[in-house]
Steps between C-alpha positions, in 0.01 A plus 500: 500500500654318196642828370681559833656156482644573152664822609878468540614553860877480460776582248506250221789303346507680164523846657744391768745363240552856371704567815677165514850421358499184286796270519648488155718242322761556233366412152476125446569330168389138434764445228791514749657158566785381724732467191698212658712450188678831535572418863648163423722600210857603552544850352824597324588871447573566131728782386395693187188292466676198336568151647724276293453127563831329425507116455744181440484417136544120550543380851555142391822600324674583827726203580625399847681192626484287811860397538588132561829580676707480186677757285260521211468853347211701636237617254528855375173685474326838506147632539363680192237769525203581269620788283160675470334468846147611552454848645194595700375854480293636783136554426310807618159526651401874496206732563436861575280575800301827489364666818313836493662731750157611625428139599832453671480835681140472630440131553818358655378445857526251653670330204723678256346485157828495309645226721192276457488558123866407479458200722213351297673572169822341620309193617352472150842532339638226723213277406584552137866429583415152633284431194788598271743277694275211423352580155731745320578350156865610512604397850201363690520170675248330274695603194845403636450123537709262286300233312670227705364661816130473403276210603129435492257363758420133482122532554431868477467594864831568684597194699784423746662293224496801268674722754751226576591487132531878499752473785712266284537784256621747762667261742802718583378699802145575383344799671125518458203424275314796342136452401160655494293471819243287306779257406598474866142410582500241217821343634358497852194306377722240340699461818182466702375230266819304546506549874826694502412849627802731438660659808518876547779743587506861609667757273472880537238446772272299270429129458593313182442140416806308385594192300825322578588796722463753217238775552223548249503876441177653360482767236193607308733616221558141385250478212197280467378421151201272419498359851871411495800656665871434563715418802861623509789382717793739552848503644609850594822685564809591298722275707272207430489571127126561542244765409587860597318822490670809349462867600665837448653645824546863587213650305415871553208514743542131596227375730599131502739290290431577132205733578514880479254789539585840346300820519445637145355839589163674501333597170278800416190307621653469851549126458818355661654206314721222635701254286508151648745256351595141582792331316538124522561182314562132571767251390510119505868422540492138390229292337440265798432796731129484399248252372123508428214262526260570212128423446407522864120456532357700786136398486514131593306403815438163670207349687572325827292230655519497880 
């Protein structure tokens, strides 16, 4: 009787799945982030890959007069220019994607293998782009800050007072703070301790906390070293003499501004190759367009007695 009870009387799940169609997703990649910085920058097209930043040699030497209704001679003046202005050359982020033609021919339903390979590779290149905009030693934000625009935290953890002082450094139409998500959490804890929870706003369909009306934009590309990070404050836009992104327009095989994909051919091993290139840079037009708060501790917590 026990043997009859163990005998299977209907089609089982494992066998039935052989006839079923599974719902598939496109390949997921955990390293993909929103890359808010590239969305918030104003991007300037650069011809021939060079951006020359011209400046006033000595603005204080320009003389003007507020007339007192007399016939005194008006001052004669002129604006001099720096003779050797800085030139920014676009930086390239490149890679060659290889896809075997057998794979793309046989396994491209329901998702095209070449398209998905290109999509994920382009996402990785754009992640590297944001990292370079922040950390590149030639033009990155962290390496473009004048000494007068650097301040340090008062007590280690980022406080409202620290961010207020940062605003005094970029007081001409500041745009947004840029900081690591862990630094945002650290600032939130300090606000909670003081009973001043920061309000939130909606940008790009997402919620951001703010301070003095300025959004705190997260980026995991802002470095953390020995438990400390940095908080940047930026003003953006060429018309505001702020921070601008630079890109090369009109590239062959252009997929988006500054990004191109070009087919390189198929070799004797039946492997198709695609060259993916992204050309970009960044310029800080005047010193007070950016400031940084250094030595930001992200591991400080508080105990509350209720």
